[in-house]
C-alpha positions, 0 to 999 in steps of 0.5 A: 538438523537439516542437510545443507541445500544448494541454491536451486533447492533453496529457491524452490523452498522459498519461492511459494512464500515470496509474494506474501512475504513482500506484502507482509513487509509492505504492511509493516513498512508502508514502502514498496522499496523498503519492503523489497529490501527487507525481503532480500535481507530475509532471504539472505539470512534464511539462506545463511541459517537454513541449517537451523531449520529443524523441520521444513514443514515450519518453513513459512513461520520461520521465514515470517519470523526473520522478515518480521524482525527485519521490519522491526529493525527498519522501523526503529531506523526510519520511523513510520510512513504518512499520508498528507491527511494524517500529518499534523499541522506545521510538520515540515514536509522534509521531515516526513516519510511518505506512504507508498502505493503497492502494486497488486501482484498477479492473479496467480499470486498467493491471496495473502499477497493481495488482501489487506493492503488497502491504503486506509489499513496500511496508513492506520498500521503506521500509527501502531508501535512496531510490535503492535503492528507485527502482532496485529498482522501476524494474528489477524491477517496471516492467521498465526496463533498467539503461541506462534507469534510469541515464538516469532517475536521472542515474547509470551502469548500474554504479551501478544494478546495484550498488544493485539487488544491495543492495536485493535483499538487504534485500527478500528478507530482509524480505518473502520470501513476499509472492508467496503472498498470497491475493487471492481475496475468495471464499476460504473463510478470508476469508468465515469471518473476517468471519463469526466477527467479526460473531458475536463468536466469539473461538475461531473467530477465533483458530483461523484465525490462524497460530501466529506471527500478528501484529495491529497497528493503526496509528497505535497503536504497540502490536501483538500476536503469537501466538494467546494474546496476540491472543486476550487483546487481542480479549477485552479490547477489540474483541470487547466491541462488535458489528461489521459487516465489508464486503469490499473489497481494499487493496494487492492483498490481501483487506480489510474495512471494519470498522464498530462499533455506535454506540448513539447514532446507531443505525448501525454507524460506521467502525472501520478498514480491516483488511488481511489477509495469508493464507498456506496458509489461515491469517491471518498478519497483520492490519493494521487502519488505524484512520484509513483513509478507507473511502470511498476503498475504495468503502465507505459512510460508515456501515452501517444495522443489518439489520432 
């Protein structure tokens, strides 16, 4: 049995794991806000039960056990998160919990907090049961053994392996090409995309789209597929105003804070966070999170016009 820790010693003990635990909770829950709540609950429970930790060398696995069980409880309470492209027809938007974008941690953060948070992967995870979600992440993202996961979930290694097989089938069918996502913000396609939007050049935008490209705007349930449908939508709505795009990253992918011109204030005001999925130099998906807080992505609240 360990001796009691003071708050400073406890903070030093758990600090190396907080970024990766937050990312773990996000993968499980699909929400930055829910993930932060789950992380805080995890730390509170860890503080209250630190005396039960027999060997501090196992602190990481112990924290993941607490965090995973906090997330499983949240999943039972709130259900899964969705993207518009995954929602069945006729589902009222008021009944949907929308997937949220994830701010990438600083480069100094643990690599496990930066990897495997792509939108396609996290969206696919939402179609698993809570236990399948936990098993897949703990085994294949975090590298825990079947025996360790069984201990974390209070089950058997055989049950863990069975859940993992079922989870793999869903993920492989839902997000088969997630490993090809482009992350380099210096990529030519990314730079040309921002330039085309700022010039209002619909032909240039459409030329960069894949044949089966998708454009969605949560929390709106409508979405568009294919170059012609997306062209018509852009001309009928977004390209009727002026835009400024500021580069950032979200979910390990290229992203832009989008700012639309507001005549009343004389500034460009937030229009959303556009997260791009790029494959082989073409834009495959644009997910425009209309209500995203751009300051979480190290972007300003508004943009002044260029003199």
